[in-house]
Backbone atoms as SQL, in Angstrom:
CREATE TABLE atoms (id INTEGER PRIMARY KEY, chain TEXT, resi INTEGER, resn TEXT, atom TEXT, x REAL, y REAL, z REAL);
INSERT INTO atoms VALUES
  (1, 'A', 1, 'UNK', 'N', 16.283, -11.642, 30.416),
  (2, 'A', 1, 'UNK', 'CA', 17.229, -11.917, 29.341),
  (3, 'A', 1, 'UNK', 'C', 17.372, -10.643, 28.499),
  (4, 'A', 2, 'UNK', 'N', 18.598, -10.291, 28.150),
  (5, 'A', 2, 'UNK', 'CA', 18.861, -9.073, 27.381),
  (6, 'A', 2, 'UNK', 'C', 18.557, -9.281, 25.897),
  (7, 'A', 3, 'UNK', 'N', 18.483, -8.168, 25.192),
  (8, 'A', 3, 'UNK', 'CA', 18.258, -8.241, 23.751),
  (9, 'A', 3, 'UNK', 'C', 19.373, -9.037, 23.077),
  (10, 'A', 4, 'UNK', 'N', 20.604, -8.854, 23.547),
  (11, 'A', 4, 'UNK', 'CA', 21.736, -9.572, 22.965),
  (12, 'A', 4, 'UNK', 'C', 21.560, -11.078, 23.158),
  (13, 'A', 5, 'UNK', 'N', 21.150, -11.464, 24.363),
  (14, 'A', 5, 'UNK', 'CA', 20.939, -12.887, 24.640),
  (15, 'A', 5, 'UNK', 'C', 19.833, -13.462, 23.763),
  (16, 'A', 6, 'UNK', 'N', 18.780, -12.681, 23.575),
  (17, 'A', 6, 'UNK', 'CA', 17.663, -13.172, 22.757),
  (18, 'A', 6, 'UNK', 'C', 18.062, -13.313, 21.295),
  (19, 'A', 7, 'UNK', 'N', 18.845, -12.365, 20.780),
  (20, 'A', 7, 'UNK', 'CA', 19.313, -12.458, 19.396),
  (21, 'A', 7, 'UNK', 'C', 20.191, -13.699, 19.243),
  (22, 'A', 8, 'UNK', 'N', 21.110, -13.887, 20.171),
  (23, 'A', 8, 'UNK', 'CA', 21.999, -15.059, 20.112),
  (24, 'A', 8, 'UNK', 'C', 21.185, -16.346, 20.182),
  (25, 'A', 9, 'UNK', 'N', 20.244, -16.403, 21.124),
  (26, 'A', 9, 'UNK', 'CA', 19.426, -17.601, 21.298),
  (27, 'A', 9, 'UNK', 'C', 18.633, -17.917, 20.021),
  (28, 'A', 10, 'UNK', 'N', 18.022, -16.913, 19.436),
  (29, 'A', 10, 'UNK', 'CA', 17.231, -17.122, 18.215),
  (30, 'A', 10, 'UNK', 'C', 18.127, -17.538, 17.050),
  (31, 'A', 11, 'UNK', 'N', 19.284, -16.896, 16.949),
  (32, 'A', 11, 'UNK', 'CA', 20.230, -17.230, 15.870),
  (33, 'A', 11, 'UNK', 'C', 20.693, -18.670, 16.003),
  (34, 'A', 12, 'UNK', 'N', 21.067, -19.059, 17.214),
  (35, 'A', 12, 'UNK', 'CA', 21.549, -20.428, 17.431),
  (36, 'A', 12, 'UNK', 'C', 20.440, -21.452, 17.232),
  (37, 'A', 13, 'UNK', 'N', 19.221, -21.098, 17.594),
  (38, 'A', 13, 'UNK', 'CA', 18.085, -21.999, 17.382),
  (39, 'A', 13, 'UNK', 'C', 17.905, -22.304, 15.888),
  (40, 'A', 14, 'UNK', 'N', 18.213, -21.333, 15.057),
  (41, 'A', 14, 'UNK', 'CA', 18.114, -21.535, 13.607),
  (42, 'A', 14, 'UNK', 'C', 19.359, -22.216, 13.045),
  (43, 'A', 15, 'UNK', 'N', 20.405, -22.334, 13.868),
  (44, 'A', 15, 'UNK', 'CA', 21.636, -22.979, 13.414),
  (45, 'A', 15, 'UNK', 'C', 22.495, -22.082, 12.544),
  (46, 'A', 16, 'UNK', 'N', 22.365, -20.784, 12.709),
  (47, 'A', 16, 'UNK', 'CA', 23.086, -19.826, 11.885),
  (48, 'A', 16, 'UNK', 'C', 24.298, -19.272, 12.626),
  (49, 'A', 17, 'UNK', 'N', 25.334, -18.993, 11.878),
  (50, 'A', 17, 'UNK', 'CA', 26.484, -18.277, 12.416),
  (51, 'A', 17, 'UNK', 'C', 26.149, -16.784, 12.442),
  (52, 'A', 18, 'UNK', 'N', 26.990, -16.008, 13.115),
  (53, 'A', 18, 'UNK', 'CA', 26.799, -14.558, 13.100),
  (54, 'A', 18, 'UNK', 'C', 26.878, -14.024, 11.670),
  (55, 'A', 19, 'UNK', 'N', 27.832, -14.548, 10.926),
  (56, 'A', 19, 'UNK', 'CA', 28.012, -14.087, 9.549),
  (57, 'A', 19, 'UNK', 'C', 26.759, -14.368, 8.708),
  (58, 'A', 20, 'UNK', 'N', 26.166, -15.549, 8.878),
  (59, 'A', 20, 'UNK', 'CA', 24.972, -15.884, 8.103),
  (60, 'A', 20, 'UNK', 'C', 23.806, -14.975, 8.475),
  (61, 'A', 21, 'UNK', 'N', 23.601, -14.751, 9.766),
  (62, 'A', 21, 'UNK', 'CA', 22.512, -13.856, 10.177),
  (63, 'A', 21, 'UNK', 'C', 22.770, -12.442, 9.666),
  (64, 'A', 22, 'UNK', 'N', 23.996, -11.975, 9.773),
  (65, 'A', 22, 'UNK', 'CA', 24.327, -10.637, 9.282),
  (66, 'A', 22, 'UNK', 'C', 24.007, -10.515, 7.793),
  (67, 'A', 23, 'UNK', 'N', 24.338, -11.529, 7.021),
  (68, 'A', 23, 'UNK', 'CA', 24.022, -11.509, 5.584),
  (69, 'A', 23, 'UNK', 'C', 22.521, -11.472, 5.349),
  (70, 'A', 24, 'UNK', 'N', 21.772, -12.261, 6.108),
  (71, 'A', 24, 'UNK', 'CA', 20.319, -12.312, 5.936),
  (72, 'A', 24, 'UNK', 'C', 19.647, -10.999, 6.323),
  (73, 'A', 25, 'UNK', 'N', 20.261, -10.287, 7.259),
  (74, 'A', 25, 'UNK', 'CA', 19.709, -9.026, 7.729),
  (75, 'A', 25, 'UNK', 'C', 20.288, -7.838, 6.950),
  (76, 'A', 26, 'UNK', 'N', 21.283, -8.113, 6.127),
  (77, 'A', 26, 'UNK', 'CA', 21.953, -7.085, 5.314),
  (78, 'A', 26, 'UNK', 'C', 22.658, -6.039, 6.175),
  (79, 'A', 27, 'UNK', 'N', 23.370, -6.542, 7.181),
  (80, 'A', 27, 'UNK', 'CA', 24.246, -5.662, 7.950),
  (81, 'A', 27, 'UNK', 'C', 25.636, -6.285, 7.957),
  (82, 'A', 28, 'UNK', 'N', 26.618, -5.480, 8.286),
  (83, 'A', 28, 'UNK', 'CA', 27.984, -5.960, 8.337),
  (84, 'A', 28, 'UNK', 'C', 28.144, -6.947, 9.494),
  (85, 'A', 29, 'UNK', 'N', 28.933, -7.966, 9.267),
  (86, 'A', 29, 'UNK', 'CA', 29.181, -8.977, 10.300),
  (87, 'A', 29, 'UNK', 'C', 29.687, -8.346, 11.594),
  (88, 'A', 30, 'UNK', 'N', 30.596, -7.377, 11.473),
  (89, 'A', 30, 'UNK', 'CA', 31.158, -6.756, 12.676),
  (90, 'A', 30, 'UNK', 'C', 30.097, -5.987, 13.458),
  (91, 'A', 31, 'UNK', 'N', 29.113, -5.442, 12.764),
  (92, 'A', 31, 'UNK', 'CA', 28.016, -4.743, 13.441),
  (93, 'A', 31, 'UNK', 'C', 27.215, -5.739, 14.274),
  (94, 'A', 32, 'UNK', 'N', 26.872, -6.875, 13.677),
  (95, 'A', 32, 'UNK', 'CA', 26.123, -7.887, 14.430),
  (96, 'A', 32, 'UNK', 'C', 26.941, -8.397, 15.608),
  (97, 'A', 33, 'UNK', 'N', 28.215, -8.589, 15.401),
  (98, 'A', 33, 'UNK', 'CA', 29.079, -9.046, 16.479),
  (99, 'A', 33, 'UNK', 'C', 29.052, -8.064, 17.649),
  (100, 'A', 34, 'UNK', 'N', 29.151, -6.782, 17.342),
  (101, 'A', 34, 'UNK', 'CA', 29.132, -5.767, 18.410),
  (102, 'A', 34, 'UNK', 'C', 27.757, -5.669, 19.065),
  (103, 'A', 35, 'UNK', 'N', 26.687, -5.876, 18.285),
  (104, 'A', 35, 'UNK', 'CA', 25.336, -5.899, 18.879),
  (105, 'A', 35, 'UNK', 'C', 25.234, -7.052, 19.869),
  (106, 'A', 36, 'UNK', 'N', 25.694, -8.235, 19.460),
  (107, 'A', 36, 'UNK', 'CA', 25.616, -9.410, 20.333),
  (108, 'A', 36, 'UNK', 'C', 26.521, -9.278, 21.554),
  (109, 'A', 37, 'UNK', 'N', 27.593, -8.526, 21.439),
  (110, 'A', 37, 'UNK', 'CA', 28.494, -8.301, 22.580),
  (111, 'A', 37, 'UNK', 'C', 28.031, -7.132, 23.458),
  (112, 'A', 38, 'UNK', 'N', 26.969, -6.459, 23.029),
  (113, 'A', 38, 'UNK', 'CA', 26.416, -5.297, 23.738),
  (114, 'A', 38, 'UNK', 'C', 27.392, -4.127, 23.790),
  (115, 'A', 39, 'UNK', 'N', 28.256, -4.032, 22.780),
  (116, 'A', 39, 'UNK', 'CA', 29.171, -2.890, 22.711),
  (117, 'A', 39, 'UNK', 'C', 28.671, -1.833, 21.728),
  (118, 'A', 40, 'UNK', 'N', 27.555, -2.130, 21.077),
  (119, 'A', 40, 'UNK', 'CA', 26.943, -1.181, 20.147),
  (120, 'A', 40, 'UNK', 'C', 25.440, -1.302, 20.281),
  (121, 'A', 41, 'UNK', 'N', 24.746, -0.180, 20.424),
  (122, 'A', 41, 'UNK', 'CA', 23.282, -0.260, 20.516),
  (123, 'A', 41, 'UNK', 'C', 22.686, -0.653, 19.172),
  (124, 'A', 42, 'UNK', 'N', 21.541, -1.277, 19.242),
  (125, 'A', 42, 'UNK', 'CA', 20.855, -1.696, 18.026),
  (126, 'A', 42, 'UNK', 'C', 19.945, -0.566, 17.542),
  (127, 'A', 43, 'UNK', 'N', 19.988, -0.296, 16.261),
  (128, 'A', 43, 'UNK', 'CA', 19.140, 0.742, 15.676),
  (129, 'A', 43, 'UNK', 'C', 17.752, 0.166, 15.410),
  (130, 'A', 44, 'UNK', 'N', 16.770, 1.045, 15.326),
  (131, 'A', 44, 'UNK', 'CA', 15.380, 0.600, 15.146),
  (132, 'A', 44, 'UNK', 'C', 15.205, -0.295, 13.924),
  (133, 'A', 45, 'UNK', 'N', 15.752, 0.125, 12.787),
  (134, 'A', 45, 'UNK', 'CA', 15.580, -0.669, 11.565),
  (135, 'A', 45, 'UNK', 'C', 16.291, -2.007, 11.680),
  (136, 'A', 46, 'UNK', 'N', 17.439, -2.034, 12.331),
  (137, 'A', 46, 'UNK', 'CA', 18.148, -3.300, 12.549),
  (138, 'A', 46, 'UNK', 'C', 17.313, -4.231, 13.422),
  (139, 'A', 47, 'UNK', 'N', 16.681, -3.669, 14.448),
  (140, 'A', 47, 'UNK', 'CA', 15.820, -4.460, 15.324),
  (141, 'A', 47, 'UNK', 'C', 14.677, -5.076, 14.527),
  (142, 'A', 48, 'UNK', 'N', 14.025, -4.271, 13.705),
  (143, 'A', 48, 'UNK', 'CA', 12.918, -4.772, 12.888),
  (144, 'A', 48, 'UNK', 'C', 13.388, -5.845, 11.917),
  (145, 'A', 49, 'UNK', 'N', 14.526, -5.611, 11.274),
  (146, 'A', 49, 'UNK', 'CA', 15.053, -6.594, 10.319),
  (147, 'A', 49, 'UNK', 'C', 15.427, -7.895, 11.017),
  (148, 'A', 50, 'UNK', 'N', 16.080, -7.792, 12.179),
  (149, 'A', 50, 'UNK', 'CA', 16.435, -8.993, 12.932),
  (150, 'A', 50, 'UNK', 'C', 15.185, -9.765, 13.333),
  (151, 'A', 51, 'UNK', 'N', 14.188, -9.058, 13.834),
  (152, 'A', 51, 'UNK', 'CA', 12.946, -9.721, 14.246),
  (153, 'A', 51, 'UNK', 'C', 12.309, -10.439, 13.061),
  (154, 'A', 52, 'UNK', 'N', 12.264, -9.788, 11.919),
  (155, 'A', 52, 'UNK', 'CA', 11.662, -10.410, 10.734),
  (156, 'A', 52, 'UNK', 'C', 12.417, -11.652, 10.302),
  (157, 'A', 53, 'UNK', 'N', 13.729, -11.547, 10.228),
  (158, 'A', 53, 'UNK', 'CA', 14.554, -12.664, 9.769),
  (159, 'A', 53, 'UNK', 'C', 14.541, -13.816, 10.772),
  (160, 'A', 54, 'UNK', 'N', 14.531, -13.478, 12.053),
  (161, 'A', 54, 'UNK', 'CA', 14.532, -14.513, 13.092),
  (162, 'A', 54, 'UNK', 'C', 13.121, -15.041, 13.376),
  (163, 'A', 55, 'UNK', 'N', 12.119, -14.440, 12.729),
  (164, 'A', 55, 'UNK', 'CA', 10.723, -14.865, 12.855),
  (165, 'A', 55, 'UNK', 'C', 10.225, -14.751, 14.294),
  (166, 'A', 56, 'UNK', 'N', 10.560, -13.614, 14.910),
  (167, 'A', 56, 'UNK', 'CA', 10.059, -13.292, 16.243),
  (168, 'A', 56, 'UNK', 'C', 9.589, -11.837, 16.216),
  (169, 'A', 57, 'UNK', 'N', 8.928, -11.419, 17.260),
  (170, 'A', 57, 'UNK', 'CA', 8.497, -10.028, 17.332),
  (171, 'A', 57, 'UNK', 'C', 9.626, -9.156, 17.876),
  (172, 'A', 58, 'UNK', 'N', 9.591, -7.894, 17.500),
  (173, 'A', 58, 'UNK', 'CA', 10.556, -6.941, 18.055),
  (174, 'A', 58, 'UNK', 'C', 10.352, -6.841, 19.568),
  (175, 'A', 59, 'UNK', 'N', 9.109, -6.921, 20.011),
  (176, 'A', 59, 'UNK', 'CA', 8.841, -6.888, 21.452),
  (177, 'A', 59, 'UNK', 'C', 9.522, -8.049, 22.168),
  (178, 'A', 60, 'UNK', 'N', 9.559, -9.204, 21.532),
  (179, 'A', 60, 'UNK', 'CA', 10.251, -10.338, 22.141),
  (180, 'A', 60, 'UNK', 'C', 11.746, -10.046, 22.279),
  (181, 'A', 61, 'UNK', 'N', 12.360, -9.539, 21.209),
  (182, 'A', 61, 'UNK', 'CA', 13.791, -9.238, 21.272),
  (183, 'A', 61, 'UNK', 'C', 14.087, -8.175, 22.324),
  (184, 'A', 62, 'UNK', 'N', 13.172, -7.226, 22.471),
  (185, 'A', 62, 'UNK', 'CA', 13.368, -6.157, 23.452),
  (186, 'A', 62, 'UNK', 'C', 13.056, -6.602, 24.880),
  (187, 'A', 63, 'UNK', 'N', 12.488, -7.791, 25.034),
  (188, 'A', 63, 'UNK', 'CA', 12.161, -8.281, 26.367),
  (189, 'A', 63, 'UNK', 'C', 10.825, -7.799, 26.885),
  (190, 'A', 64, 'UNK', 'N', 10.015, -7.188, 26.007),
  (191, 'A', 64, 'UNK', 'CA', 8.692, -6.721, 26.420),
  (192, 'A', 64, 'UNK', 'C', 7.640, -7.806, 26.312),
  (193, 'A', 65, 'UNK', 'N', 8.024, -8.937, 25.729),
  (194, 'A', 65, 'UNK', 'CA', 7.122, -10.074, 25.588),
  (195, 'A', 65, 'UNK', 'C', 7.931, -11.350, 25.759),
  (196, 'A', 66, 'UNK', 'N', 7.316, -12.330, 26.379),
  (197, 'A', 66, 'UNK', 'CA', 7.972, -13.631, 26.505),
  (198, 'A', 66, 'UNK', 'C', 7.518, -14.583, 25.408),
  (199, 'A', 67, 'UNK', 'N', 6.632, -14.109, 24.535),
  (200, 'A', 67, 'UNK', 'CA', 6.137, -14.906, 23.422),
  (201, 'A', 67, 'UNK', 'C', 6.900, -14.505, 22.169),
  (202, 'A', 68, 'UNK', 'N', 7.748, -15.408, 21.659),
  (203, 'A', 68, 'UNK', 'CA', 8.602, -15.017, 20.516),
  (204, 'A', 68, 'UNK', 'C', 7.846, -14.738, 19.219),
  (205, 'A', 69, 'UNK', 'N', 6.787, -15.473, 18.962),
  (206, 'A', 69, 'UNK', 'CA', 6.132, -15.367, 17.660),
  (207, 'A', 69, 'UNK', 'C', 4.843, -14.565, 17.742),
  (208, 'A', 70, 'UNK', 'N', 4.587, -13.831, 16.687),
  (209, 'A', 70, 'UNK', 'CA', 3.352, -13.078, 16.563),
  (210, 'A', 70, 'UNK', 'C', 2.240, -13.985, 16.050),
  (211, 'A', 71, 'UNK', 'N', 1.023, -13.638, 16.399),
  (212, 'A', 71, 'UNK', 'CA', -0.122, -14.332, 15.816),
  (213, 'A', 71, 'UNK', 'C', -0.227, -13.907, 14.353),
  (214, 'A', 72, 'UNK', 'N', -0.996, -14.621, 13.566),
  (215, 'A', 72, 'UNK', 'CA', -1.167, -14.262, 12.156),
  (216, 'A', 72, 'UNK', 'C', -1.752, -12.862, 12.030),
  (217, 'A', 73, 'UNK', 'N', -2.664, -12.534, 12.903),
  (218, 'A', 73, 'UNK', 'CA', -3.276, -11.205, 12.885),
  (219, 'A', 73, 'UNK', 'C', -2.235, -10.123, 13.196),
  (220, 'A', 74, 'UNK', 'N', -1.369, -10.382, 14.170),
  (221, 'A', 74, 'UNK', 'CA', -0.320, -9.427, 14.506),
  (222, 'A', 74, 'UNK', 'C', 0.685, -9.290, 13.358),
  (223, 'A', 75, 'UNK', 'N', 1.024, -10.410, 12.726),
  (224, 'A', 75, 'UNK', 'CA', 1.943, -10.356, 11.579),
  (225, 'A', 75, 'UNK', 'C', 1.363, -9.509, 10.461),
  (226, 'A', 76, 'UNK', 'N', 0.059, -9.662, 10.221),
  (227, 'A', 76, 'UNK', 'CA', -0.586, -8.878, 9.178),
  (228, 'A', 76, 'UNK', 'C', -0.547, -7.395, 9.520),
  (229, 'A', 77, 'UNK', 'N', -0.783, -7.045, 10.772),
  (230, 'A', 77, 'UNK', 'CA', -0.741, -5.647, 11.186),
  (231, 'A', 77, 'UNK', 'C', 0.648, -5.056, 10.977),
  (232, 'A', 78, 'UNK', 'N', 1.689, -5.820, 11.320),
  (233, 'A', 78, 'UNK', 'CA', 3.062, -5.350, 11.106),
  (234, 'A', 78, 'UNK', 'C', 3.297, -5.127, 9.615),
  (235, 'A', 79, 'UNK', 'N', 2.868, -6.082, 8.802),
  (236, 'A', 79, 'UNK', 'CA', 3.017, -5.963, 7.350),
  (237, 'A', 79, 'UNK', 'C', 2.271, -4.741, 6.836),
  (238, 'A', 80, 'UNK', 'N', 1.033, -4.621, 7.243),
  (239, 'A', 80, 'UNK', 'CA', 0.168, -3.554, 6.748),
  (240, 'A', 80, 'UNK', 'C', 0.686, -2.173, 7.138),
  (241, 'A', 81, 'UNK', 'N', 1.313, -2.063, 8.288),
  (242, 'A', 81, 'UNK', 'CA', 1.773, -0.764, 8.782),
  (243, 'A', 81, 'UNK', 'C', 3.223, -0.450, 8.432),
  (244, 'A', 82, 'UNK', 'N', 3.872, -1.332, 7.683),
  (245, 'A', 82, 'UNK', 'CA', 5.253, -1.088, 7.268),
  (246, 'A', 82, 'UNK', 'C', 5.223, -0.178, 6.041),
  (247, 'A', 83, 'UNK', 'N', 5.768, 1.056, 6.158),
  (248, 'A', 83, 'UNK', 'CA', 5.710, 1.985, 5.030),
  (249, 'A', 83, 'UNK', 'C', 6.354, 1.439, 3.760),
  (250, 'A', 84, 'UNK', 'N', 7.383, 0.614, 3.900),
  (251, 'A', 84, 'UNK', 'CA', 8.047, 0.059, 2.726),
  (252, 'A', 84, 'UNK', 'C', 7.158, -0.955, 2.009),
  (253, 'A', 85, 'UNK', 'N', 6.249, -1.587, 2.747),
  (254, 'A', 85, 'UNK', 'CA', 5.382, -2.600, 2.152),
  (255, 'A', 85, 'UNK', 'C', 3.976, -2.081, 1.852),
  (256, 'A', 86, 'UNK', 'N', 3.694, -0.880, 2.301),
  (257, 'A', 86, 'UNK', 'CA', 2.348, -0.327, 2.134),
  (258, 'A', 86, 'UNK', 'C', 1.923, -0.300, 0.664),
  (259, 'A', 87, 'UNK', 'N', 2.860, 0.038, -0.198),
  (260, 'A', 87, 'UNK', 'CA', 2.548, 0.085, -1.638),
  (261, 'A', 87, 'UNK', 'C', 2.053, -1.275, -2.130),
  (262, 'A', 88, 'UNK', 'N', 2.714, -2.357, -1.676),
  (263, 'A', 88, 'UNK', 'CA', 2.295, -3.700, -2.071),
  (264, 'A', 88, 'UNK', 'C', 0.880, -3.984, -1.576),
  (265, 'A', 89, 'UNK', 'N', 0.624, -3.610, -0.368),
  (266, 'A', 89, 'UNK', 'CA', -0.675, -3.881, 0.257),
  (267, 'A', 89, 'UNK', 'C', -1.812, -3.248, -0.545),
  (268, 'A', 90, 'UNK', 'N', -1.600, -2.027, -1.023),
  (269, 'A', 90, 'UNK', 'CA', -2.662, -1.326, -1.742),
  (270, 'A', 90, 'UNK', 'C', -2.659, -1.593, -3.244),
  (271, 'A', 91, 'UNK', 'N', -1.478, -1.750, -3.841),
  (272, 'A', 91, 'UNK', 'CA', -1.407, -1.882, -5.292),
  (273, 'A', 91, 'UNK', 'C', -1.571, -3.315, -5.793),
  (274, 'A', 92, 'UNK', 'N', -1.134, -4.280, -5.018),
  (275, 'A', 92, 'UNK', 'CA', -1.168, -5.669, -5.481),
  (276, 'A', 92, 'UNK', 'C', -2.561, -6.137, -5.899),
  (277, 'A', 93, 'UNK', 'N', -3.597, -5.877, -5.110),
  (278, 'A', 93, 'UNK', 'CA', -4.927, -6.347, -5.537),
  (279, 'A', 93, 'UNK', 'C', -5.411, -5.720, -6.837),
  (280, 'A', 94, 'UNK', 'N', -4.850, -4.584, -7.224),
  (281, 'A', 94, 'UNK', 'CA', -5.269, -3.919, -8.455),
  (282, 'A', 94, 'UNK', 'C', -4.422, -4.290, -9.667),
  (283, 'A', 95, 'UNK', 'N', -3.452, -5.167, -9.473),
  (284, 'A', 95, 'UNK', 'CA', -2.556, -5.558, -10.566),
  (285, 'A', 95, 'UNK', 'C', -3.274, -6.502, -11.521),
  (286, 'A', 96, 'UNK', 'N', -2.850, -6.469, -12.790),
  (287, 'A', 96, 'UNK', 'CA', -3.486, -7.394, -13.734),
  (288, 'A', 96, 'UNK', 'C', -2.898, -8.798, -13.560),
  (289, 'A', 97, 'UNK', 'N', -3.584, -9.768, -14.104),
  (290, 'A', 97, 'UNK', 'CA', -3.237, -11.172, -13.889),
  (291, 'A', 97, 'UNK', 'C', -1.841, -11.511, -14.397),
  (292, 'A', 98, 'UNK', 'N', -1.421, -10.924, -15.502),
  (293, 'A', 98, 'UNK', 'CA', -0.088, -11.199, -16.050),
  (294, 'A', 98, 'UNK', 'C', 1.006, -10.729, -15.086),
  (295, 'A', 99, 'UNK', 'N', 0.836, -9.553, -14.515),
  (296, 'A', 99, 'UNK', 'CA', 1.804, -9.050, -13.539),
  (297, 'A', 99, 'UNK', 'C', 1.841, -9.931, -12.291),
  (298, 'A', 100, 'UNK', 'N', 0.685, -10.366, -11.841),
  (299, 'A', 100, 'UNK', 'CA', 0.619, -11.238, -10.666),
  (300, 'A', 100, 'UNK', 'C', 1.321, -12.569, -10.925),
  (301, 'A', 101, 'UNK', 'N', 1.152, -13.100, -12.123),
  (302, 'A', 101, 'UNK', 'CA', 1.805, -14.359, -12.458),
  (303, 'A', 101, 'UNK', 'C', 3.323, -14.187, -12.478),
  (304, 'A', 102, 'UNK', 'N', 3.819, -13.088, -13.022),
  (305, 'A', 102, 'UNK', 'CA', 5.257, -12.821, -13.019),
  (306, 'A', 102, 'UNK', 'C', 5.774, -12.676, -11.589),
  (307, 'A', 103, 'UNK', 'N', 5.009, -12.025, -10.756),
  (308, 'A', 103, 'UNK', 'CA', 5.393, -11.864, -9.359),
  (309, 'A', 103, 'UNK', 'C', 5.455, -13.221, -8.661),
  (310, 'A', 104, 'UNK', 'N', 4.475, -14.093, -8.918),
  (311, 'A', 104, 'UNK', 'CA', 4.486, -15.443, -8.346),
  (312, 'A', 104, 'UNK', 'C', 5.726, -16.211, -8.785),
  (313, 'A', 105, 'UNK', 'N', 6.085, -16.108, -10.046),
  (314, 'A', 105, 'UNK', 'CA', 7.265, -16.799, -10.563),
  (315, 'A', 105, 'UNK', 'C', 8.537, -16.284, -9.894),
  (316, 'A', 106, 'UNK', 'N', 8.633, -14.968, -9.736),
  (317, 'A', 106, 'UNK', 'CA', 9.815, -14.400, -9.073),
  (318, 'A', 106, 'UNK', 'C', 9.883, -14.859, -7.617),
  (319, 'A', 107, 'UNK', 'N', 8.733, -14.899, -6.959),
  (320, 'A', 107, 'UNK', 'CA', 8.699, -15.340, -5.559),
  (321, 'A', 107, 'UNK', 'C', 9.156, -16.790, -5.434),
  (322, 'A', 108, 'UNK', 'N', 8.761, -17.642, -6.347),
  (323, 'A', 108, 'UNK', 'CA', 9.180, -19.049, -6.323),
  (324, 'A', 108, 'UNK', 'C', 10.692, -19.163, -6.512),
  (325, 'A', 109, 'UNK', 'N', 11.253, -18.336, -7.373),
  (326, 'A', 109, 'UNK', 'CA', 12.707, -18.336, -7.576),
  (327, 'A', 109, 'UNK', 'C', 13.406, -17.922, -6.288),
  (328, 'A', 110, 'UNK', 'N', 12.915, -16.885, -5.647),
  (329, 'A', 110, 'UNK', 'CA', 13.514, -16.412, -4.387),
  (330, 'A', 110, 'UNK', 'C', 13.434, -17.494, -3.320),
  (331, 'A', 111, 'UNK', 'N', 12.294, -18.150, -3.191),
  (332, 'A', 111, 'UNK', 'CA', 12.138, -19.194, -2.178),
  (333, 'A', 111, 'UNK', 'C', 13.097, -20.358, -2.440),
  (334, 'A', 112, 'UNK', 'N', 13.272, -20.741, -3.704),
  (335, 'A', 112, 'UNK', 'CA', 14.189, -21.843, -4.033),
  (336, 'A', 112, 'UNK', 'C', 15.627, -21.466, -3.705),
  (337, 'A', 113, 'UNK', 'N', 16.000, -20.223, -3.918),
  (338, 'A', 113, 'UNK', 'CA', 17.372, -19.772, -3.621),
  (339, 'A', 113, 'UNK', 'C', 17.683, -19.842, -2.138),
  (340, 'A', 114, 'UNK', 'N', 16.699, -19.645, -1.287),
  (341, 'A', 114, 'UNK', 'CA', 16.927, -19.618, 0.154),
  (342, 'A', 114, 'UNK', 'C', 17.018, -21.006, 0.765),
  (343, 'A', 115, 'UNK', 'N', 16.654, -22.027, 0.024),
  (344, 'A', 115, 'UNK', 'CA', 16.688, -23.398, 0.571),
  (345, 'A', 115, 'UNK', 'C', 18.056, -23.984, 0.506);
């Protein structure tokens, strides 16, 4: 199965349109359409974003694995090794309680918006 087929399959499994997935991944709808049609190659960051949003591994989308989901340990490794998230990994445990509480409140707002 091609990467395009896997993206389509995962998107449809979630019940999302191309436009909805494109919005969730923060790419233009036409870009996702061309990726799914295999008329445009997928960039590395787009692959990572799609995998994260679709809750599968990049290896699964690339066809290097038949197991769509990562184990908790693998998910942690991906998180820990993501340069954009590295700051959170190291700084969060050193934050004071008031900052952590504000962060928890913001996270709850974000989760409610996505439902």
